[in-house]
TORKOL-4160 file (C-alpha; in steps of 0.2 Angstrom, whole numbers, padded with zeros to 4 digits, m for minus):
384
<pt num="1" X="0000" Y="0000" Z="0000"/>
<pt num="2" X="0007" Y="0017" Z="m0005"/>
<pt num="3" X="0000" Y="0034" Z="m0001"/>
<pt num="4" X="0005" Y="0051" Z="m0006"/>
<pt num="5" X="0000" Y="0063" Z="0008"/>
<pt num="6" X="0000" Y="0082" Z="0006"/>
<pt num="7" X="m0009" Y="0096" Z="0015"/>
<pt num="8" X="m0009" Y="0115" Z="0017"/>
<pt num="9" X="m0008" Y="0119" Z="m0001"/>
<pt num="10" X="m0018" Y="0136" Z="0001"/>
<pt num="11" X="m0023" Y="0138" Z="m0017"/>
<pt num="12" X="m0027" Y="0157" Z="m0019"/>
<pt num="13" X="m0016" Y="0164" Z="m0005"/>
<pt num="14" X="m0013" Y="0182" Z="m0007"/>
<pt num="15" X="0005" Y="0184" Z="m0001"/>
<pt num="16" X="0003" Y="0203" Z="0002"/>
<pt num="17" X="0020" Y="0204" Z="0010"/>
<pt num="18" X="0028" Y="0200" Z="m0007"/>
<pt num="19" X="0020" Y="0214" Z="m0016"/>
<pt num="20" X="0008" Y="0213" Z="m0031"/>
<pt num="21" X="0020" Y="0205" Z="m0044"/>
<pt num="22" X="0029" Y="0192" Z="m0033"/>
<pt num="23" X="0012" Y="0188" Z="m0024"/>
<pt num="24" X="0005" Y="0184" Z="m0041"/>
<pt num="25" X="0020" Y="0174" Z="m0045"/>
<pt num="26" X="0019" Y="0163" Z="m0029"/>
<pt num="27" X="0000" Y="0160" Z="m0032"/>
<pt num="28" X="0004" Y="0153" Z="m0049"/>
<pt num="29" X="0018" Y="0143" Z="m0042"/>
<pt num="30" X="0006" Y="0135" Z="m0029"/>
<pt num="31" X="m0005" Y="0129" Z="m0044"/>
<pt num="32" X="0010" Y="0122" Z="m0053"/>
<pt num="33" X="0016" Y="0113" Z="m0038"/>
<pt num="34" X="m0001" Y="0105" Z="m0035"/>
<pt num="35" X="m0001" Y="0099" Z="m0053"/>
<pt num="36" X="0016" Y="0092" Z="m0050"/>
<pt num="37" X="0009" Y="0083" Z="m0034"/>
<pt num="38" X="m0004" Y="0074" Z="m0045"/>
<pt num="39" X="0010" Y="0069" Z="m0058"/>
<pt num="40" X="0020" Y="0062" Z="m0043"/>
<pt num="41" X="0006" Y="0052" Z="m0038"/>
<pt num="42" X="0004" Y="0045" Z="m0055"/>
<pt num="43" X="0023" Y="0042" Z="m0057"/>
<pt num="44" X="0025" Y="0033" Z="m0041"/>
<pt num="45" X="0009" Y="0022" Z="m0044"/>
<pt num="46" X="0002" Y="0026" Z="m0027"/>
<pt num="47" X="m0015" Y="0018" Z="m0022"/>
<pt num="48" X="m0022" Y="0035" Z="m0014"/>
<pt num="49" X="m0018" Y="0053" Z="m0014"/>
<pt num="50" X="m0023" Y="0062" Z="0003"/>
<pt num="51" X="m0025" Y="0080" Z="0006"/>
<pt num="52" X="m0026" Y="0084" Z="0024"/>
<pt num="53" X="m0035" Y="0101" Z="0024"/>
<pt num="54" X="m0033" Y="0118" Z="0018"/>
<pt num="55" X="m0032" Y="0114" Z="0000"/>
<pt num="56" X="m0039" Y="0131" Z="m0003"/>
<pt num="57" X="m0034" Y="0147" Z="0006"/>
<pt num="58" X="m0052" Y="0152" Z="0010"/>
<pt num="59" X="m0070" Y="0147" Z="0006"/>
<pt num="60" X="m0072" Y="0158" Z="m0009"/>
<pt num="61" X="m0058" Y="0151" Z="m0021"/>
<pt num="62" X="m0058" Y="0157" Z="m0039"/>
<pt num="63" X="m0066" Y="0147" Z="m0053"/>
<pt num="64" X="m0048" Y="0144" Z="m0059"/>
<pt num="65" X="m0043" Y="0136" Z="m0043"/>
<pt num="66" X="m0058" Y="0125" Z="m0042"/>
<pt num="67" X="m0055" Y="0120" Z="m0060"/>
<pt num="68" X="m0037" Y="0116" Z="m0057"/>
<pt num="69" X="m0042" Y="0104" Z="m0042"/>
<pt num="70" X="m0055" Y="0095" Z="m0053"/>
<pt num="71" X="m0042" Y="0093" Z="m0067"/>
<pt num="72" X="m0029" Y="0086" Z="m0055"/>
<pt num="73" X="m0041" Y="0074" Z="m0046"/>
<pt num="74" X="m0047" Y="0068" Z="m0063"/>
<pt num="75" X="m0029" Y="0065" Z="m0069"/>
<pt num="76" X="m0025" Y="0054" Z="m0054"/>
<pt num="77" X="m0042" Y="0045" Z="m0055"/>
<pt num="78" X="m0039" Y="0041" Z="m0073"/>
<pt num="79" X="m0024" Y="0031" Z="m0067"/>
<pt num="80" X="m0035" Y="0022" Z="m0054"/>
<pt num="81" X="m0029" Y="0032" Z="m0039"/>
<pt num="82" X="m0041" Y="0036" Z="m0026"/>
<pt num="83" X="m0041" Y="0054" Z="m0018"/>
<pt num="84" X="m0047" Y="0058" Z="m0001"/>
<pt num="85" X="m0049" Y="0076" Z="0005"/>
<pt num="86" X="m0054" Y="0084" Z="0021"/>
<pt num="87" X="m0058" Y="0103" Z="0024"/>
<pt num="88" X="m0046" Y="0112" Z="0035"/>
<pt num="89" X="m0047" Y="0128" Z="0044"/>
<pt num="90" X="m0045" Y="0140" Z="0030"/>
<pt num="91" X="m0058" Y="0131" Z="0019"/>
<pt num="92" X="m0067" Y="0124" Z="0035"/>
<pt num="93" X="m0084" Y="0115" Z="0033"/>
<pt num="94" X="m0095" Y="0128" Z="0040"/>
<pt num="95" X="m0111" Y="0133" Z="0031"/>
<pt num="96" X="m0102" Y="0143" Z="0018"/>
<pt num="97" X="m0089" Y="0130" Z="0014"/>
<pt num="98" X="m0083" Y="0128" Z="m0004"/>
<pt num="99" X="m0084" Y="0109" Z="0000"/>
<pt num="100" X="m0103" Y="0110" Z="0001"/>
<pt num="101" X="m0104" Y="0117" Z="m0016"/>
<pt num="102" X="m0090" Y="0110" Z="m0026"/>
<pt num="103" X="m0095" Y="0097" Z="m0039"/>
<pt num="104" X="m0083" Y="0082" Z="m0040"/>
<pt num="105" X="m0097" Y="0070" Z="m0045"/>
<pt num="106" X="m0088" Y="0067" Z="m0062"/>
<pt num="107" X="m0072" Y="0062" Z="m0054"/>
<pt num="108" X="m0073" Y="0044" Z="m0050"/>
<pt num="109" X="m0063" Y="0039" Z="m0034"/>
<pt num="110" X="m0062" Y="0057" Z="m0027"/>
<pt num="111" X="m0070" Y="0058" Z="m0009"/>
<pt num="112" X="m0072" Y="0073" Z="0001"/>
<pt num="113" X="m0074" Y="0067" Z="0019"/>
<pt num="114" X="m0085" Y="0078" Z="0030"/>
<pt num="115" X="m0093" Y="0077" Z="0047"/>
<pt num="116" X="m0107" Y="0066" Z="0039"/>
<pt num="117" X="m0096" Y="0054" Z="0029"/>
<pt num="118" X="m0090" Y="0041" Z="0041"/>
<pt num="119" X="m0076" Y="0029" Z="0036"/>
<pt num="120" X="m0074" Y="0025" Z="0018"/>
<pt num="121" X="m0068" Y="0007" Z="0013"/>
<pt num="122" X="m0058" Y="0003" Z="m0003"/>
<pt num="123" X="m0059" Y="m0016" Z="m0004"/>
<pt num="124" X="m0048" Y="m0018" Z="m0019"/>
<pt num="125" X="m0033" Y="m0012" Z="m0008"/>
<pt num="126" X="m0040" Y="m0017" Z="0009"/>
<pt num="127" X="m0040" Y="0001" Z="0015"/>
<pt num="128" X="m0051" Y="0010" Z="0026"/>
<pt num="129" X="m0050" Y="0029" Z="0027"/>
<pt num="130" X="m0057" Y="0040" Z="0041"/>
<pt num="131" X="m0058" Y="0059" Z="0042"/>
<pt num="132" X="m0060" Y="0070" Z="0057"/>
<pt num="133" X="m0070" Y="0085" Z="0051"/>
<pt num="134" X="m0080" Y="0098" Z="0061"/>
<pt num="135" X="m0094" Y="0109" Z="0055"/>
<pt num="136" X="m0085" Y="0125" Z="0061"/>
<pt num="137" X="m0067" Y="0131" Z="0062"/>
<pt num="138" X="m0066" Y="0127" Z="0080"/>
<pt num="139" X="m0067" Y="0110" Z="0087"/>
<pt num="140" X="m0072" Y="0105" Z="0104"/>
<pt num="141" X="m0059" Y="0098" Z="0116"/>
<pt num="142" X="m0055" Y="0080" Z="0115"/>
<pt num="143" X="m0062" Y="0079" Z="0097"/>
<pt num="144" X="m0050" Y="0066" Z="0092"/>
<pt num="145" X="m0058" Y="0054" Z="0103"/>
<pt num="146" X="m0071" Y="0051" Z="0090"/>
<pt num="147" X="m0059" Y="0044" Z="0078"/>
<pt num="148" X="m0057" Y="0026" Z="0081"/>
<pt num="149" X="m0051" Y="0011" Z="0071"/>
<pt num="150" X="m0066" Y="0000" Z="0067"/>
<pt num="151" X="m0058" Y="m0017" Z="0064"/>
<pt num="152" X="m0042" Y="m0026" Z="0067"/>
<pt num="153" X="m0039" Y="m0032" Z="0049"/>
<pt num="154" X="m0034" Y="m0022" Z="0034"/>
<pt num="155" X="m0025" Y="m0005" Z="0033"/>
<pt num="156" X="m0033" Y="0010" Z="0042"/>
<pt num="157" X="m0028" Y="0028" Z="0039"/>
<pt num="158" X="m0035" Y="0043" Z="0048"/>
<pt num="159" X="m0035" Y="0061" Z="0041"/>
<pt num="160" X="m0034" Y="0075" Z="0054"/>
<pt num="161" X="m0031" Y="0094" Z="0052"/>
<pt num="162" X="m0026" Y="0100" Z="0069"/>
<pt num="163" X="m0011" Y="0103" Z="0081"/>
<pt num="164" X="m0002" Y="0092" Z="0093"/>
<pt num="165" X="m0004" Y="0100" Z="0110"/>
<pt num="166" X="0012" Y="0107" Z="0117"/>
<pt num="167" X="0011" Y="0111" Z="0135"/>
<pt num="168" X="0013" Y="0130" Z="0139"/>
<pt num="169" X="0016" Y="0133" Z="0121"/>
<pt num="170" X="0001" Y="0127" Z="0110"/>
<pt num="171" X="m0015" Y="0123" Z="0119"/>
<pt num="172" X="m0028" Y="0134" Z="0110"/>
<pt num="173" X="m0030" Y="0131" Z="0092"/>
<pt num="174" X="m0043" Y="0126" Z="0080"/>
<pt num="175" X="m0042" Y="0108" Z="0084"/>
<pt num="176" X="m0029" Y="0102" Z="0097"/>
<pt num="177" X="m0025" Y="0084" Z="0101"/>
<pt num="178" X="m0014" Y="0075" Z="0113"/>
<pt num="179" X="m0001" Y="0061" Z="0110"/>
<pt num="180" X="m0012" Y="0050" Z="0120"/>
<pt num="181" X="m0028" Y="0054" Z="0110"/>
<pt num="182" X="m0018" Y="0051" Z="0094"/>
<pt num="183" X="m0012" Y="0034" Z="0100"/>
<pt num="184" X="m0029" Y="0029" Z="0105"/>
<pt num="185" X="m0035" Y="0030" Z="0087"/>
<pt num="186" X="m0027" Y="0014" Z="0083"/>
<pt num="187" X="m0023" Y="0019" Z="0065"/>
<pt num="188" X="m0009" Y="0012" Z="0055"/>
<pt num="189" X="m0006" Y="0030" Z="0049"/>
<pt num="190" X="m0012" Y="0047" Z="0054"/>
<pt num="191" X="m0011" Y="0059" Z="0039"/>
<pt num="192" X="m0010" Y="0076" Z="0048"/>
<pt num="193" X="m0012" Y="0094" Z="0041"/>
<pt num="194" X="m0011" Y="0112" Z="0049"/>
<pt num="195" X="0008" Y="0113" Z="0053"/>
<pt num="196" X="0017" Y="0120" Z="0038"/>
<pt num="197" X="0034" Y="0111" Z="0041"/>
<pt num="198" X="0038" Y="0093" Z="0038"/>
<pt num="199" X="0037" Y="0083" Z="0054"/>
<pt num="200" X="0035" Y="0064" Z="0057"/>
<pt num="201" X="0028" Y="0058" Z="0074"/>
<pt num="202" X="0025" Y="0042" Z="0083"/>
<pt num="203" X="0011" Y="0041" Z="0095"/>
<pt num="204" X="0012" Y="0024" Z="0103"/>
<pt num="205" X="0010" Y="0011" Z="0089"/>
<pt num="206" X="0003" Y="0025" Z="0077"/>
<pt num="207" X="0014" Y="0033" Z="0064"/>
<pt num="208" X="0009" Y="0051" Z="0060"/>
<pt num="209" X="0016" Y="0065" Z="0049"/>
<pt num="210" X="0014" Y="0083" Z="0045"/>
<pt num="211" X="0020" Y="0084" Z="0027"/>
<pt num="212" X="0020" Y="0103" Z="0028"/>
<pt num="213" X="0015" Y="0115" Z="0014"/>
<pt num="214" X="0021" Y="0110" Z="m0003"/>
<pt num="215" X="0026" Y="0128" Z="m0006"/>
<pt num="216" X="0029" Y="0141" Z="0007"/>
<pt num="217" X="0014" Y="0150" Z="0012"/>
<pt num="218" X="0022" Y="0162" Z="0025"/>
<pt num="219" X="0040" Y="0169" Z="0024"/>
<pt num="220" X="0042" Y="0166" Z="0042"/>
<pt num="221" X="0039" Y="0147" Z="0041"/>
<pt num="222" X="0053" Y="0135" Z="0038"/>
<pt num="223" X="0052" Y="0117" Z="0032"/>
<pt num="224" X="0040" Y="0119" Z="0018"/>
<pt num="225" X="0041" Y="0111" Z="0001"/>
<pt num="226" X="0038" Y="0093" Z="0003"/>
<pt num="227" X="0025" Y="0079" Z="0003"/>
<pt num="228" X="0025" Y="0062" Z="0011"/>
<pt num="229" X="0027" Y="0046" Z="0002"/>
<pt num="230" X="0020" Y="0033" Z="0014"/>
<pt num="231" X="0022" Y="0014" Z="0012"/>
<pt num="232" X="0012" Y="0002" Z="0023"/>
<pt num="233" X="0014" Y="m0016" Z="0022"/>
<pt num="234" X="0001" Y="m0030" Z="0026"/>
<pt num="235" X="0007" Y="m0031" Z="0044"/>
<pt num="236" X="0005" Y="m0013" Z="0047"/>
<pt num="237" X="0023" Y="m0007" Z="0046"/>
<pt num="238" X="0024" Y="0011" Z="0040"/>
<pt num="239" X="0038" Y="0020" Z="0032"/>
<pt num="240" X="0037" Y="0039" Z="0028"/>
<pt num="241" X="0049" Y="0047" Z="0014"/>
<pt num="242" X="0049" Y="0066" Z="0012"/>
<pt num="243" X="0049" Y="0071" Z="m0006"/>
<pt num="244" X="0054" Y="0088" Z="m0012"/>
<pt num="245" X="0040" Y="0096" Z="m0023"/>
<pt num="246" X="0042" Y="0115" Z="m0019"/>
<pt num="247" X="0052" Y="0126" Z="m0031"/>
<pt num="248" X="0054" Y="0141" Z="m0019"/>
<pt num="249" X="0066" Y="0140" Z="m0004"/>
<pt num="250" X="0068" Y="0150" Z="0012"/>
<pt num="251" X="0085" Y="0152" Z="0020"/>
<pt num="252" X="0093" Y="0163" Z="0033"/>
<pt num="253" X="0110" Y="0170" Z="0032"/>
<pt num="254" X="0120" Y="0178" Z="0046"/>
<pt num="255" X="0133" Y="0190" Z="0041"/>
<pt num="256" X="0146" Y="0194" Z="0054"/>
<pt num="257" X="0152" Y="0212" Z="0051"/>
<pt num="258" X="0167" Y="0210" Z="0063"/>
<pt num="259" X="0179" Y="0208" Z="0048"/>
<pt num="260" X="0170" Y="0218" Z="0035"/>
<pt num="261" X="0176" Y="0235" Z="0031"/>
<pt num="262" X="0162" Y="0242" Z="0021"/>
<pt num="263" X="0144" Y="0240" Z="0015"/>
<pt num="264" X="0150" Y="0235" Z="m0002"/>
<pt num="265" X="0158" Y="0220" Z="0006"/>
<pt num="266" X="0141" Y="0215" Z="0014"/>
<pt num="267" X="0133" Y="0216" Z="m0003"/>
<pt num="268" X="0146" Y="0204" Z="m0010"/>
<pt num="269" X="0143" Y="0191" Z="0003"/>
<pt num="270" X="0124" Y="0192" Z="0001"/>
<pt num="271" X="0125" Y="0192" Z="m0018"/>
<pt num="272" X="0135" Y="0176" Z="m0017"/>
<pt num="273" X="0118" Y="0168" Z="m0013"/>
<pt num="274" X="0109" Y="0174" Z="m0028"/>
<pt num="275" X="0094" Y="0163" Z="m0033"/>
<pt num="276" X="0078" Y="0169" Z="m0042"/>
<pt num="277" X="0068" Y="0156" Z="m0032"/>
<pt num="278" X="0076" Y="0160" Z="m0015"/>
<pt num="279" X="0068" Y="0169" Z="m0001"/>
<pt num="280" X="0083" Y="0175" Z="0009"/>
<pt num="281" X="0083" Y="0183" Z="0027"/>
<pt num="282" X="0099" Y="0191" Z="0031"/>
<pt num="283" X="0104" Y="0197" Z="0048"/>
<pt num="284" X="0119" Y="0207" Z="0051"/>
<pt num="285" X="0128" Y="0203" Z="0068"/>
<pt num="286" X="0144" Y="0206" Z="0077"/>
<pt num="287" X="0154" Y="0222" Z="0081"/>
<pt num="288" X="0157" Y="0235" Z="0068"/>
<pt num="289" X="0168" Y="0251" Z="0067"/>
<pt num="290" X="0159" Y="0265" Z="0076"/>
<pt num="291" X="0158" Y="0275" Z="0060"/>
<pt num="292" X="0152" Y="0260" Z="0050"/>
<pt num="293" X="0136" Y="0265" Z="0041"/>
<pt num="294" X="0125" Y="0254" Z="0031"/>
<pt num="295" X="0108" Y="0259" Z="0023"/>
<pt num="296" X="0097" Y="0244" Z="0024"/>
<pt num="297" X="0084" Y="0251" Z="0012"/>
<pt num="298" X="0097" Y="0256" Z="m0001"/>
<pt num="299" X="0105" Y="0239" Z="0001"/>
<pt num="300" X="0089" Y="0230" Z="m0001"/>
<pt num="301" X="0084" Y="0240" Z="m0017"/>
<pt num="302" X="0101" Y="0235" Z="m0024"/>
<pt num="303" X="0100" Y="0217" Z="m0021"/>
<pt num="304" X="0081" Y="0213" Z="m0022"/>
<pt num="305" X="0081" Y="0208" Z="m0040"/>
<pt num="306" X="0094" Y="0194" Z="m0037"/>
<pt num="307" X="0081" Y="0185" Z="m0026"/>
<pt num="308" X="0063" Y="0180" Z="m0026"/>
<pt num="309" X="0062" Y="0190" Z="m0010"/>
<pt num="310" X="0075" Y="0198" Z="0002"/>
<pt num="311" X="0074" Y="0204" Z="0020"/>
<pt num="312" X="0087" Y="0213" Z="0029"/>
<pt num="313" X="0089" Y="0215" Z="0048"/>
<pt num="314" X="0103" Y="0224" Z="0057"/>
<pt num="315" X="0108" Y="0217" Z="0074"/>
<pt num="316" X="0126" Y="0223" Z="0073"/>
<pt num="317" X="0133" Y="0235" Z="0086"/>
<pt num="318" X="0146" Y="0248" Z="0085"/>
<pt num="319" X="0163" Y="0243" Z="0092"/>
<pt num="320" X="0169" Y="0255" Z="0106"/>
<pt num="321" X="0187" Y="0254" Z="0110"/>
<pt num="322" X="0197" Y="0262" Z="0124"/>
<pt num="323" X="0203" Y="0276" Z="0113"/>
<pt num="324" X="0185" Y="0281" Z="0109"/>
<pt num="325" X="0180" Y="0280" Z="0127"/>
<pt num="326" X="0195" Y="0291" Z="0133"/>
<pt num="327" X="0190" Y="0304" Z="0120"/>
<pt num="328" X="0173" Y="0306" Z="0127"/>
<pt num="329" X="0173" Y="0322" Z="0138"/>
<pt num="330" X="0169" Y="0318" Z="0156"/>
<pt num="331" X="0157" Y="0332" Z="0157"/>
<pt num="332" X="0145" Y="0324" Z="0144"/>
<pt num="333" X="0132" Y="0312" Z="0148"/>
<pt num="334" X="0140" Y="0299" Z="0136"/>
<pt num="335" X="0157" Y="0302" Z="0144"/>
<pt num="336" X="0150" Y="0299" Z="0162"/>
<pt num="337" X="0140" Y="0284" Z="0157"/>
<pt num="338" X="0155" Y="0276" Z="0148"/>
<pt num="339" X="0166" Y="0278" Z="0164"/>
<pt num="340" X="0152" Y="0271" Z="0175"/>
<pt num="341" X="0150" Y="0256" Z="0164"/>
<pt num="342" X="0169" Y="0254" Z="0162"/>
<pt num="343" X="0171" Y="0253" Z="0181"/>
<pt num="344" X="0157" Y="0240" Z="0183"/>
<pt num="345" X="0165" Y="0230" Z="0169"/>
<pt num="346" X="0182" Y="0230" Z="0179"/>
<pt num="347" X="0173" Y="0225" Z="0195"/>
<pt num="348" X="0164" Y="0211" Z="0186"/>
<pt num="349" X="0180" Y="0205" Z="0178"/>
<pt num="350" X="0189" Y="0204" Z="0195"/>
<pt num="351" X="0174" Y="0194" Z="0202"/>
<pt num="352" X="0175" Y="0182" Z="0187"/>
<pt num="353" X="0193" Y="0178" Z="0190"/>
<pt num="354" X="0187" Y="0169" Z="0206"/>
<pt num="355" X="0176" Y="0157" Z="0195"/>
<pt num="356" X="0160" Y="0167" Z="0198"/>
<pt num="357" X="0148" Y="0162" Z="0184"/>
<pt num="358" X="0136" Y="0176" Z="0188"/>
<pt num="359" X="0150" Y="0189" Z="0187"/>
<pt num="360" X="0155" Y="0183" Z="0170"/>
<pt num="361" X="0137" Y="0185" Z="0164"/>
<pt num="362" X="0137" Y="0202" Z="0172"/>
<pt num="363" X="0153" Y="0207" Z="0163"/>
<pt num="364" X="0145" Y="0203" Z="0146"/>
<pt num="365" X="0130" Y="0212" Z="0150"/>
<pt num="366" X="0139" Y="0228" Z="0155"/>
<pt num="367" X="0150" Y="0227" Z="0140"/>
<pt num="368" X="0135" Y="0226" Z="0129"/>
<pt num="369" X="0127" Y="0241" Z="0138"/>
<pt num="370" X="0143" Y="0251" Z="0136"/>
<pt num="371" X="0143" Y="0248" Z="0117"/>
<pt num="372" X="0124" Y="0252" Z="0115"/>
<pt num="373" X="0123" Y="0265" Z="0127"/>
<pt num="374" X="0137" Y="0276" Z="0121"/>
<pt num="375" X="0131" Y="0274" Z="0103"/>
<pt num="376" X="0114" Y="0279" Z="0107"/>
<pt num="377" X="0119" Y="0294" Z="0117"/>
<pt num="378" X="0130" Y="0299" Z="0103"/>
<pt num="379" X="0116" Y="0298" Z="0091"/>
<pt num="380" X="0123" Y="0282" Z="0082"/>
<pt num="381" X="0110" Y="0270" Z="0075"/>
<pt num="382" X="0113" Y="0253" Z="0082"/>
<pt num="383" X="0098" Y="0243" Z="0076"/>
<pt num="384" X="0090" Y="0241" Z="0059"/>
């Protein structure tokens, strides 16, 4: 038994942060990637394609997006591949849901699971599929308890669009479940959606996976671009293989300015990563010369065309050496502040020599305060 599992495609997403031109380009890329997922299902000769929610970004998708979904599902159905889809949170199964109106009657083997569907059995491959779907965006606590394996034989797959509860971090979301609740489903495989990064889990004997979004949906989300190719043998042993389908990539680049003498050199380091499909977030770090000046807006304008999208952040701080401190007049606020902080640094340094961990931490804090404080008092920008 082989399954191709995707989720969180978000067809029709606006991508306002990218601007009109790049936003439109990414919307089109979502469509092309969903088509490529259909082709991958055909090429891999899977038994079923699973979409675990948020195929659409909202409940009013364009006619073009709906026609694309029909076309892809018809393509896989034509190869004898079953398709199982559940609504998510963006295309939730409320009274205005697109899934109440979309017509897939002409696509043999495509099933949209709802709160009324129940389980669906595919006898030719001994597969039973269950979907947990609520008639609103918000699910009641413990909703996963209703998802239970109905028999011991055959292969049983559950589809859920929701979040694993993480104590003190994630406890209030549209649908939240615990590890214990997931294990109690008794499924051979839980096809999950809602998290946009690839993540495989094991809940007791139950194997589960978030495939993540096949293309990035938010430029703050890492780990997108994949689908899960799932193999389940007759004994219920499950293997999950991530497959790259996304074209756009998100990367972070940290540029330490300690050994860089000019903004032009910063531009050279960034330009070395040039890629028209790359969303790159650059952070400048470290200590720079006190008079080192860099205009982030100007630098971004210079380099933006080398990437699909570029973001720059400046977390570097000016270096303030002894000569600079001694040249600050004692009668100025900056001069008085610098001398007070230098005294505290010296005291912390003496305490640190006696293996006082707290003193070492204090010394680092005072050093940072000295650099930032004097720079700010002198009118030097220290953060982008």
